C-alpha positions as CSV (number, residue, x, y, z in Angstrom):
1,R,-13.5,16.4,-34.8
2,G,-16.6,18.2,-35.8
3,D,-18.2,18.8,-39.2
4,P,-16.3,19.8,-41.2
5,A,-13.6,17.7,-39.6
6,E,-10.8,19.7,-37.9
7,V,-7.5,17.9,-37.4
8,T,-6.5,18.0,-33.7
9,A,-3.3,15.9,-33.8
10,T,-1.1,14.0,-36.4
11,A,0.5,10.7,-35.5
12,I,4.3,10.1,-35.5
13,A,5.4,6.8,-36.9
14,S,7.8,4.6,-34.8
15,D,11.0,3.6,-36.6
16,A,11.7,0.7,-34.2
17,A,8.2,-0.7,-34.4
18,P,6.6,-0.5,-37.9
19,G,2.9,0.0,-37.7
20,L,3.0,1.7,-34.3
21,Y,2.0,5.4,-34.2
22,T,2.0,7.8,-31.3
23,F,-0.4,10.7,-30.8
24,A,0.6,13.7,-28.6
25,L,-2.5,15.7,-27.6
26,A,-2.2,19.3,-26.4
27,A,-3.4,20.0,-22.9
28,A,-6.0,22.4,-24.3
29,V,-7.8,19.6,-26.2
30,P,-11.4,19.5,-24.8
31,P,-12.8,16.1,-23.7
32,G,-15.2,14.4,-26.0
33,G,-15.4,12.0,-29.0
34,Y,-12.8,12.0,-31.7
35,A,-12.1,10.0,-34.9
36,V,-8.7,8.5,-35.6
37,R,-8.3,8.1,-39.4
38,A,-5.5,6.5,-41.4
39,T,-5.4,6.8,-45.3
40,F,-3.3,5.0,-47.8
41,G,-3.6,5.2,-51.6
42,G,-6.0,8.1,-51.4
43,D,-9.3,8.4,-49.7
44,A,-10.4,5.1,-51.1
45,G,-8.0,3.4,-48.7
46,A,-9.0,5.1,-45.5
47,V,-9.8,3.3,-42.2
48,Q,-11.3,5.0,-39.2
49,T,-12.2,4.3,-35.5
50,E,-13.7,6.4,-32.7
51,V,-11.9,7.3,-29.4
52,Q,-12.9,9.2,-26.3
53,V,-10.7,11.9,-24.8
54,L,-11.3,12.2,-21.1
55,A,-10.8,15.1,-18.8
56,E,-7.3,15.6,-17.4
57,A,-6.5,13.0,-14.8
58,S,-6.9,14.1,-11.2
59,L,-5.9,13.0,-7.7
60,V,-8.9,13.9,-5.5
61,L,-8.4,14.1,-1.7
62,V,-10.9,15.0,1.1
63,E,-10.5,16.1,4.7
64,G,-12.9,16.9,7.4
65,D,-12.6,19.4,10.2
66,R,-13.5,16.8,12.9
67,A,-14.2,13.1,13.2
68,L,-17.3,13.3,15.4
69,Y,-20.3,15.6,15.3
70,K,-23.4,16.1,17.3
71,P,-26.9,16.5,15.8
72,G,-27.3,20.2,14.7
73,H,-23.6,20.7,14.0
74,V,-22.2,21.7,10.6
75,A,-19.6,19.3,9.2
76,R,-17.0,21.2,7.1
77,F,-14.9,19.6,4.3
78,R,-12.1,20.6,2.1
79,V,-11.3,18.9,-1.4
80,L,-7.9,19.1,-3.0
81,A,-7.4,18.2,-6.7
82,L,-3.9,17.5,-8.0
83,R,-2.2,16.4,-11.2
84,P,-0.9,12.9,-10.7
85,S,2.3,13.4,-12.7
86,S,3.5,16.7,-11.0
87,L,1.2,17.0,-7.8
88,A,0.5,20.5,-9.1
89,P,-2.9,21.9,-8.1
90,L,-5.8,21.7,-10.6
91,P,-7.8,24.9,-10.7
92,G,-11.2,25.0,-12.2
93,R,-11.8,21.3,-11.7
94,A,-15.5,20.5,-11.6
95,L,-16.3,18.3,-8.6
96,L,-19.3,16.4,-7.3
97,F,-19.6,16.3,-3.4
98,E,-22.0,13.7,-1.8
99,V,-22.7,12.6,1.8
100,L,-24.0,9.1,2.4
101,S,-25.9,7.9,5.5
102,P,-24.8,4.7,7.5
103,E,-27.4,2.9,5.4
104,G,-26.0,4.3,2.2
105,L,-28.8,6.9,1.6
106,K,-27.7,10.0,-0.2
107,L,-28.2,12.9,2.2
108,L,-26.5,15.6,0.2
109,K,-25.3,16.2,-3.4
110,L,-23.5,19.5,-4.3
111,E,-21.5,20.6,-7.3
112,G,-18.5,22.7,-7.0
113,E,-15.2,23.9,-8.6
114,T,-11.6,24.2,-7.2
115,D,-10.2,27.6,-6.9
116,E,-6.8,28.8,-8.2
117,H,-5.1,26.7,-5.6
118,G,-7.0,23.5,-6.4
119,V,-9.1,23.7,-3.3
120,A,-12.9,23.5,-2.9
121,S,-14.9,23.7,0.4
122,F,-18.2,22.1,1.2
123,D,-20.6,22.3,4.2
124,F,-22.9,19.6,5.4
125,P,-25.6,20.9,8.0
126,I,-26.5,18.0,10.2
127,A,-30.2,17.7,11.0
128,A,-31.5,18.1,14.7
129,E,-32.7,14.5,14.6
130,P,-30.3,12.7,12.2
131,L,-29.4,9.1,11.6
132,L,-26.8,8.4,14.1
133,G,-23.6,6.3,13.2
134,T,-20.9,6.4,10.6
135,H,-21.4,8.7,7.5
136,R,-19.3,9.0,4.4
137,A,-18.3,12.1,2.5
138,R,-17.3,11.5,-1.1
139,A,-15.8,13.8,-3.7
140,T,-15.5,12.9,-7.4
141,A,-13.7,14.8,-10.3
142,V,-16.5,15.2,-13.0
143,G,-15.7,13.5,-16.3
144,N,-12.6,11.8,-15.0
145,A,-11.8,8.1,-15.0
146,G,-9.5,6.2,-12.7
147,A,-9.4,5.0,-9.1
148,A,-7.9,8.2,-7.8
149,A,-10.6,10.5,-9.3
150,T,-12.8,9.6,-6.3
151,H,-12.0,9.9,-2.6
152,S,-14.1,9.4,0.5
153,V,-13.7,9.9,4.2
154,E,-15.8,8.7,7.1
155,F,-17.2,10.7,10.0
156,S,-19.6,9.9,12.9
157,V,-22.7,11.6,14.2
158,E,-23.5,10.7,17.8
159,E,-24.9,12.1,21.1
160,Y,-21.7,12.4,23.1
161,V,-20.1,14.2,26.0
162,L,-16.6,15.4,25.5
163,P,-14.0,13.7,27.8
164,R,-12.1,16.0,30.2
165,F,-9.1,13.9,30.5
166,E,-7.1,11.1,28.6
167,V,-5.4,8.1,29.9
168,E,-1.7,7.3,28.9
169,L,-0.7,3.6,29.2
170,A,2.9,2.4,28.6
171,L,4.0,-1.3,28.8
172,D,7.5,-2.5,29.8
173,Q,7.2,-5.6,27.5
174,T,7.1,-5.7,23.7
175,H,5.7,-9.3,23.7
176,V,5.3,-12.3,26.0
177,I,6.4,-15.9,25.5
178,A,3.5,-18.4,25.6
179,S,5.6,-21.2,27.2
180,S,7.2,-18.9,29.9
181,G,4.2,-19.0,32.2
182,S,2.2,-21.7,34.0
183,A,-0.2,-22.1,36.8
184,D,2.7,-22.2,39.2
185,E,4.8,-19.6,37.5
186,P,2.6,-16.8,36.0
187,L,3.6,-14.2,33.5
188,R,4.5,-10.7,34.6
189,V,3.0,-7.8,32.8
190,S,4.2,-4.4,33.9
191,G,4.2,-0.8,32.9
192,R,3.2,2.8,33.9
193,V,-0.2,4.6,33.8
194,Q,-1.1,8.2,34.0
195,A,-4.1,10.5,33.3
196,K,-4.0,14.1,32.1
197,Y,-6.7,16.7,31.6
198,T,-7.1,18.1,28.1
199,F,-5.4,21.3,29.3
200,G,-2.3,19.4,30.5
201,E,-2.5,18.9,34.3
202,G,-2.3,15.5,35.9
203,V,-5.4,13.7,37.2
204,S,-5.7,12.4,40.8
205,G,-7.8,9.3,41.3
206,R,-7.7,5.5,41.1
207,A,-6.7,3.1,38.3
208,T,-7.8,-0.4,37.6
209,V,-5.4,-2.4,35.1
210,S,-6.9,-5.5,33.5
211,V,-5.3,-8.1,31.3
212,L,-7.7,-9.7,28.9
213,R,-7.4,-12.5,26.3
214,E,-9.5,-12.5,23.1
215,L,-11.6,-15.7,22.8
216,S,-11.0,-17.9,19.8
217,P,-14.0,-18.5,17.4
218,W,-14.7,-21.9,18.8
219,E,-14.7,-20.7,22.4
220,V,-17.2,-18.0,21.4
221,R,-19.4,-20.5,19.7
222,R,-19.3,-22.8,22.7
223,S,-20.4,-20.0,25.0
224,G,-23.3,-19.2,22.7
225,D,-22.6,-15.5,22.8
226,V,-22.0,-15.0,19.1
227,G,-21.7,-11.4,17.6
228,D,-19.6,-9.3,15.4
229,A,-17.6,-7.7,18.2
230,P,-14.6,-9.6,19.7
231,A,-15.2,-11.4,22.9
232,F,-12.6,-11.3,25.7
233,S,-11.9,-13.3,28.9
234,T,-10.4,-11.4,31.9
235,L,-7.2,-13.2,33.0
236,A,-5.9,-10.9,35.8
237,V,-6.8,-7.4,37.4
238,A,-4.8,-5.0,39.5
239,Q,-7.2,-2.7,41.4
240,N,-7.0,0.5,43.4
241,V,-3.8,1.9,41.8
242,E,-3.5,5.3,43.4
243,L,-2.8,8.4,41.1
244,S,-1.7,11.7,42.3
245,G,-1.0,13.5,38.9
246,A,2.2,11.7,37.9
247,A,2.7,8.3,36.1
248,V,2.7,5.3,38.5
249,P,4.0,1.8,38.0
250,F,1.8,-1.3,38.0
251,R,2.5,-5.1,37.8
252,V,0.0,-7.8,37.1
253,A,0.5,-11.6,37.4
254,V,-1.1,-13.5,34.5
255,P,-1.7,-17.2,34.4
256,G,0.3,-18.8,31.5
257,A,-2.4,-21.4,30.6
258,N,-4.4,-21.0,27.4
259,L,-2.1,-18.6,25.8
260,F,-1.4,-19.3,22.1
261,A,1.3,-17.8,19.8
262,G,-0.1,-15.5,17.1
263,S,-2.7,-14.1,19.5
264,A,-2.4,-11.1,21.7
265,L,-3.2,-10.0,25.2
266,V,-5.1,-6.7,25.7
267,V,-4.1,-4.6,28.6
268,E,-6.7,-2.0,29.7
269,A,-6.2,0.8,32.2
270,S,-9.5,2.4,33.5
271,I,-9.1,5.6,35.6
272,E,-11.7,7.3,37.8
273,D,-11.3,11.0,38.5
274,A,-11.4,11.6,42.2
275,A,-13.0,15.0,41.8
276,T,-15.8,14.3,39.3
277,G,-16.2,10.6,39.1
278,E,-15.6,10.7,35.4
279,V,-14.1,7.4,34.1
280,Q,-11.9,7.0,30.9
281,N,-9.8,4.2,29.7
282,S,-6.9,3.2,27.3
283,T,-5.8,-0.2,25.9
284,A,-2.6,-1.7,24.5
285,R,-1.9,-5.0,22.7
286,L,0.8,-7.4,23.9
287,P,1.6,-10.0,21.2
288,V,2.1,-13.7,22.4
289,A,5.0,-15.6,20.7
290,Y,6.4,-19.1,21.1
291,R,9.9,-19.5,22.7
292,G,12.5,-19.6,20.0
293,N,10.0,-18.3,17.4
294,T,10.0,-14.6,18.1
295,L,10.7,-13.5,14.5
296,N,7.8,-12.6,12.3
297,P,8.6,-12.7,8.6
298,D,7.0,-10.5,5.9
299,L,7.7,-11.8,2.3
300,S,7.0,-10.3,-1.1
301,L,8.4,-10.6,-4.6
302,L,10.5,-7.6,-5.5
303,D,8.9,-7.1,-8.9
304,G,5.4,-6.8,-7.3
305,S,4.1,-10.0,-9.1
306,D,2.9,-13.3,-7.7
307,V,4.4,-15.6,-10.4
308,F,7.8,-17.4,-10.9
309,R,9.5,-18.1,-14.2
310,P,11.4,-21.4,-14.6
311,G,15.0,-20.7,-15.5
312,L,15.0,-17.1,-14.3
313,P,15.8,-16.0,-10.7
314,S,12.9,-14.5,-8.6
315,L,14.0,-11.9,-6.1
316,V,12.2,-12.5,-2.8
317,R,12.2,-9.6,-0.2
318,V,12.4,-10.9,3.4
319,A,11.6,-8.5,6.3
320,L,11.7,-9.7,9.9
321,A,10.1,-8.1,12.8
322,Q,9.8,-8.7,16.5
323,P,6.4,-9.6,17.9
324,G,5.9,-6.0,19.1
325,G,6.3,-4.8,15.5
326,A,9.8,-3.3,15.7
327,P,12.3,-4.4,13.0
328,A,14.5,-7.3,14.1
329,S,18.2,-6.4,14.5
330,A,21.0,-8.5,13.0
331,E,21.9,-9.7,16.5
332,A,18.3,-10.9,17.2
333,V,18.3,-12.6,13.9
334,A,21.6,-14.3,14.5
335,A,20.4,-15.4,17.8
336,G,17.4,-17.2,16.3
337,G,19.6,-19.8,14.5
338,R,20.3,-20.8,10.9
339,L,17.9,-18.9,8.6
340,E,16.8,-20.3,5.2
341,L,14.3,-19.3,2.5
342,I,12.6,-22.5,1.5
343,A,10.4,-23.1,-1.6
344,R,8.3,-26.3,-1.7
345,P,7.1,-27.2,-5.2
346,N,3.6,-28.4,-6.1
347,L,3.2,-30.4,-9.3
348,V,0.3,-30.6,-11.9
349,D,0.2,-34.4,-11.3
350,W,1.0,-35.7,-7.8
351,S,1.8,-39.1,-9.1
352,H,5.2,-37.8,-10.2
353,P,7.9,-37.7,-7.6
354,T,7.9,-34.4,-5.8
355,P,11.2,-32.4,-6.3
356,E,13.2,-31.6,-3.2
357,P,12.5,-28.1,-1.7
358,I,14.7,-25.3,-2.8
359,R,16.7,-23.9,0.0
360,V,18.6,-20.6,0.1
361,A,20.7,-19.5,3.1
362,I,19.8,-16.0,4.5
363,D,22.7,-13.8,5.9
364,P,21.7,-12.3,9.3
365,S,23.9,-9.3,8.5
366,D,21.4,-8.3,5.9
367,F,19.0,-7.2,8.5
368,A,21.4,-4.6,10.1
369,D,19.8,-1.3,11.0
370,G,16.3,-2.8,10.4
371,N,17.0,-3.5,6.7
372,A,15.3,-6.3,4.7
373,S,17.2,-9.1,2.9
374,V,16.7,-9.8,-0.9
375,V,17.1,-13.5,-1.6
376,E,17.5,-14.9,-5.2
377,L,15.4,-17.9,-5.8
378,L,16.0,-19.9,-9.0
379,V,13.6,-22.6,-10.1
380,P,15.3,-24.8,-12.8
381,P,13.2,-25.8,-15.9
382,E,11.5,-29.1,-15.6
383,S,12.2,-32.2,-17.9
384,A,10.7,-31.7,-21.3
385,R,9.6,-35.3,-21.4
386,C,6.7,-34.5,-18.8
387,C,6.6,-30.8,-18.8
388,N,5.8,-29.3,-22.2
389,P,3.5,-26.3,-21.9
390,L,3.4,-25.9,-25.7
391,A,2.0,-29.4,-26.4
392,Q,-1.4,-29.7,-28.1
393,V,-3.7,-31.8,-25.9
394,S,-7.3,-32.8,-26.3
395,S,-8.0,-34.8,-23.0
396,E,-7.2,-34.7,-19.4
397,R,-5.0,-37.8,-19.7
398,E,-2.9,-36.1,-22.5
399,Y,-2.7,-33.0,-20.3
400,T,-1.3,-34.9,-17.3
401,T,1.1,-36.8,-19.6
402,Q,2.5,-33.8,-21.2
403,M,2.4,-31.5,-18.1
404,G,2.5,-33.9,-15.2
405,C,5.8,-32.9,-13.7
406,C,5.5,-29.2,-14.3
407,I,5.7,-27.2,-11.1
408,S,2.4,-25.3,-10.9
409,S,3.1,-23.3,-7.7
410,L,5.6,-22.8,-5.0
411,H,5.0,-22.4,-1.2
412,V,7.7,-20.0,-0.1
413,A,8.4,-19.5,3.6
414,V,11.4,-18.8,6.1
415,E,12.8,-21.5,8.4
416,S,14.8,-21.1,11.5
417,D,16.9,-24.2,12.3
418,G,14.4,-26.3,10.3
419,M,11.3,-24.8,11.9
420,E,9.0,-22.5,9.8
421,L,8.5,-19.1,11.2
422,Y,4.9,-17.9,11.4
423,G,3.7,-14.4,11.3
424,S,1.5,-12.4,13.7
425,N,-1.9,-10.9,13.1
426,D,-0.6,-7.5,11.8
427,G,-1.3,-7.7,8.1
428,S,2.1,-9.1,7.2
429,T,2.6,-12.0,4.8
430,P,4.7,-14.7,6.5
431,S,4.5,-17.1,3.5
432,L,3.9,-16.8,-0.3
433,C,2.1,-19.0,-2.8
434,V,3.5,-18.1,-6.3
435,S,2.2,-19.6,-9.5
436,R,3.9,-20.5,-12.6
437,A,4.0,-17.8,-15.2
438,Y,2.7,-18.5,-18.7
439,S,4.6,-18.0,-21.9
440,P,3.2,-18.9,-25.4
441,S,6.8,-19.6,-26.7
442,G,8.1,-21.4,-23.6
443,A,10.7,-18.6,-23.0
444,F,10.6,-16.0,-20.3
445,L,11.6,-12.4,-19.8
446,A,12.0,-10.7,-16.4
447,V,13.1,-7.3,-15.3
448,Q,14.4,-5.6,-12.2
449,V,14.4,-1.9,-11.7
450,E,17.0,0.1,-9.6
451,A,15.6,3.6,-9.6
452,G,17.0,6.3,-7.3
453,A,14.6,7.9,-4.8
454,T,14.4,11.2,-6.5
455,G,16.5,11.2,-9.6
456,D,15.1,11.1,-13.2
457,E,17.6,8.2,-14.2
458,A,17.1,4.5,-13.5
459,R,18.7,1.3,-14.5
460,A,16.7,-1.8,-15.4
461,T,18.2,-5.3,-15.4
462,V,16.5,-7.5,-18.1
463,R,16.9,-11.3,-17.9
464,S,15.9,-13.8,-20.6
465,T,16.0,-17.5,-21.0
466,V,16.7,-17.0,-24.6
467,D,20.1,-15.6,-26.0
468,P,19.2,-12.1,-27.3
469,S,21.1,-12.9,-30.4
470,Q,18.1,-15.3,-31.1
471,L,15.6,-12.4,-30.6
472,H,14.8,-9.5,-32.7
473,S,17.5,-6.8,-32.1
474,G,15.0,-4.2,-31.0
475,L,13.1,-4.1,-27.8
476,R,10.7,-1.6,-26.3
477,F,10.0,-0.5,-22.7
478,F,7.2,1.5,-21.1
479,V,6.8,3.3,-17.7
480,V,3.2,2.9,-16.4
481,H,2.3,5.5,-13.8
482,G,-1.2,6.5,-12.5
483,G,-3.0,4.0,-14.7
484,S,-1.5,5.3,-17.9
485,V,1.7,5.0,-20.0
486,S,4.0,8.0,-19.0
487,T,6.8,7.2,-21.5
488,G,7.7,4.6,-24.0
489,Q,11.0,4.1,-25.8
490,A,12.5,1.7,-28.3
491,Q,16.2,0.7,-28.5
492,Q,18.6,-2.0,-29.5
493,W,19.3,-4.9,-27.1
494,P,22.3,-4.0,-25.0
495,T,25.2,-6.3,-24.5
496,A,24.0,-9.3,-22.7
497,M,26.0,-11.5,-20.3
498,R,25.4,-15.2,-19.8
499,R,24.6,-16.1,-16.2
500,G,24.2,-19.2,-14.0
501,T,25.9,-22.6,-14.0
502,G,23.3,-24.4,-16.1
503,P,20.7,-23.9,-17.1
504,F,21.9,-20.6,-18.3
505,Y,20.2,-17.3,-18.7
506,W,21.1,-13.9,-20.2
507,E,21.3,-10.6,-18.4
508,A,21.5,-7.0,-19.9
509,A,21.4,-3.6,-18.3
510,L,19.2,-0.7,-19.6
511,D,19.8,2.9,-18.7
512,V,16.4,4.7,-18.6
513,Q,15.5,8.3,-18.5
514,L,12.3,8.7,-16.5
515,P,9.8,11.5,-17.0
516,E,10.4,14.5,-14.9
517,G,8.4,14.7,-11.7
518,L,7.4,11.0,-11.6
519,A,6.3,10.0,-8.1
520,G,4.5,7.1,-6.5
521,V,4.2,3.4,-7.5
522,C,5.3,2.9,-11.2
523,K,5.5,-0.2,-13.3
524,F,8.3,-0.8,-15.8
525,V,7.4,-3.1,-18.8
526,V,9.7,-4.6,-21.3
527,V,8.6,-6.1,-24.6
528,A,10.9,-8.3,-26.9
529,R,10.0,-10.4,-29.9
530,T,11.1,-13.9,-30.9
531,L,12.3,-14.5,-34.5
532,D,8.9,-16.1,-35.3
533,G,7.0,-13.1,-34.1
534,L,5.9,-14.0,-30.5
535,A,6.2,-11.5,-27.8
536,L,8.1,-11.9,-24.6
537,T,7.1,-9.5,-21.7
538,G,8.4,-8.8,-18.3
539,S,7.4,-6.1,-15.7
540,A,8.4,-4.9,-12.3
541,E,7.1,-2.3,-9.9
542,F,9.2,0.4,-8.4
543,E,8.5,3.3,-6.1
544,R,9.5,6.9,-6.3
545,E,9.5,9.4,-3.4
546,I,7.2,12.4,-3.6
547,R,9.3,15.4,-4.5
548,W,8.1,18.7,-3.1
549,P,9.5,21.7,-4.9
550,I,8.5,24.0,-2.1
551,V,8.6,23.1,1.7
552,L,5.8,25.0,3.4
553,T,5.5,24.9,7.2
554,A,3.0,26.5,9.5
555,G,2.2,26.7,13.2
556,F,0.5,28.8,15.9
557,A,2.3,31.3,18.0
558,A,1.1,29.7,21.2
559,A,0.2,26.1,22.2
560,E,-2.8,27.3,24.2
561,V,-4.8,30.4,24.5
562,G,-8.1,31.4,26.3
563,P,-11.4,32.5,24.6
564,G,-11.3,35.9,23.0
565,A,-7.5,36.0,22.7
566,A,-5.6,36.8,19.5
567,L,-3.9,33.8,17.9
568,E,-1.2,34.4,15.4
569,A,-0.2,31.9,12.7
570,H,3.3,31.7,11.3
571,F,4.1,30.5,7.8
572,E,7.5,29.7,6.3
573,A,8.1,28.8,2.6
574,R,11.5,27.6,1.1
575,A,12.8,25.8,-1.9
576,A,13.3,22.1,-1.3
577,A,16.7,20.6,-1.8
578,G,17.1,19.9,-5.4
579,G,13.8,21.6,-6.2
580,A,13.2,24.0,-9.2
581,P,15.0,27.3,-9.0
582,D,13.1,30.6,-8.6
583,G,11.1,31.4,-11.9
584,A,11.3,27.9,-13.2
585,G,7.5,27.0,-13.5
586,N,4.6,27.8,-11.4
587,H,4.8,25.8,-8.2
588,S,2.3,25.6,-5.4
589,A,2.3,24.2,-2.0
590,H,-0.5,23.6,0.6
591,V,-0.6,23.3,4.3
592,F,-3.9,22.9,6.2
593,F,-4.1,23.2,9.9
594,S,-6.9,23.5,12.5
595,S,-7.4,24.6,16.0
596,L,-9.6,22.2,18.0
597,D,-10.4,21.5,21.5
598,R,-8.1,18.7,22.5
599,S,-11.1,16.7,23.9
600,A,-12.7,16.5,20.5
601,E,-9.6,14.7,19.1
602,L,-9.7,12.2,21.8
603,L,-12.9,10.8,20.4
604,G,-11.3,10.0,17.1
605,P,-8.7,11.3,14.7
606,R,-10.1,13.4,11.9
607,A,-9.5,12.5,8.2
608,S,-6.8,14.9,7.1
609,I,-4.8,15.5,3.9
610,S,-1.2,14.6,4.5
611,K,1.9,13.3,2.6
612,A,0.6,9.7,3.5
613,S,-2.8,10.3,2.0
614,V,-1.3,11.7,-1.3
615,W,1.0,8.6,-1.4
616,E,-2.1,6.3,-1.1
617,A,-3.9,8.3,-3.8
618,L,-0.9,7.8,-6.1
619,K,-1.1,4.0,-5.4
620,R,-4.8,3.9,-6.1
621,A,-4.1,5.7,-9.5
622,S,-1.6,3.1,-10.4
623,E,-3.7,0.1,-9.3
624,G,-7.0,1.4,-10.6
625,N,-8.5,0.8,-14.0
626,G,-8.4,3.4,-16.8
627,P,-11.1,3.9,-19.4
628,E,-12.3,0.9,-21.3
629,V,-10.4,0.2,-24.6
630,A,-12.5,0.0,-27.6
631,P,-12.1,-3.3,-29.6
632,P,-10.0,-3.0,-32.8
633,R,-11.9,-2.5,-36.1
């Protein structure tokens, strides 16, 4: 870098992979443009290319002091910057803080820098006559690339009146069965309702409990009342439920007609304070299920991909939940009948006979204690006479001739006594559509990682459709974390065992030393080479728990104090189990807490920095894009 050129780092050659060189840059290397130069046979044989060194990667997190503000208030925000690899604070990190209006207009733009604890604070004075609605506060690490270098949170500006009490609604049912009610025999929805002032005392008054059904899109179109908000139809109402401060029971008879599995009833409790006339409400969802189909599946491939490899087993994770969302017990699963994972193949050319579905039995005991089942799904290779992915074709007719009986995709689902189980509208994945993986050589490589939750050792199981003796003796593996390669190693193929009953595949175990402090979503990548120089690759995702070297807790000395009273805050810090001993490194821990009027929190939860938000930031870093790679010269 510079003129005259200053050598910043020298590459280290790889013994296992000739032509592969690795640079290790010191942490103090400043960002900017650098030249990478290789010389051979003197300066006359030199080649050079340009690279960009970016600022140190950051996880940026934002939190606000409230969720809702009035015109004229001051919205206060904190920004925390962490290193993705160790979750240590980043002092001196330059930040750009912006506030966007509901229409996307930029209302505020500030520059700041994190302090020695990796924290920066920003204030946004709200105008007396602002744009009302949902605003967005956004913080970005300056000169940093990646999905986790930017984080934003929403907050609202409204003219509002703080509620004086809140409504608590608890239902006795976790779900209702669509076929269990009729015009003559209605469904019974029951529970308890109560109201409490924000300072804790019970409210006396009257409650009205309503049961509503969300209208389907065609019902909304038929009524002519089309809008963005969901439309509801009232099915039953219980009125004049007297409250005297304590929780009181209620029961509502709901007609069973027009209830569809996969939908949900909405139970709404509205309470009027007898003293002030103020009205507040609360709602709860009650899923609707078919009789005999009260298990909601959630499927995913264990390696995090969406492809299958003919000749190699795919591991399918099967989780089952009850309609209310609670994990299904082994007893509930066993009562549901015979469970099977079924994969229905789709062919390139439908004129070929469709193969029979692949069925794998699922053991109900796998779901003990709310656990999920992992099912091995093996798709055998197709006949080479009509499935030759390596064939050279020049027309659609030649393509269907050479590839017609190839399985292009699989529809994977769960059946109970021959009936497919459908999911609920809770974001789960009740079925999968997985595509055929591509391989330039016709061979496949797959990997499965068994990593401990917190240790630095892992074992990877590598499976290949080719006998490793027919591959190059060396293989290479990488661990990708936070959008970049955390470690890469080369080693000889370990001893492989032949598996299966025909067709066969080969399986070997790799013991891997993971980088210290690795946490979050990681990807393990294995690369092998055929004897004719083609690459075989396989990858799998795995998760590592966030490890905190220090456990820091904080709290107030009292749950409630009056205006003007002294309020003490208590802190406690201790080393976490398995954490670094005293004096081993400079560790830091954060705890943020606020004291708010309870009524302000009733209007909406504030955006806060928590363990869950750190976990989400690590996922964004793993899934986001890094800097663009310059084309080779």
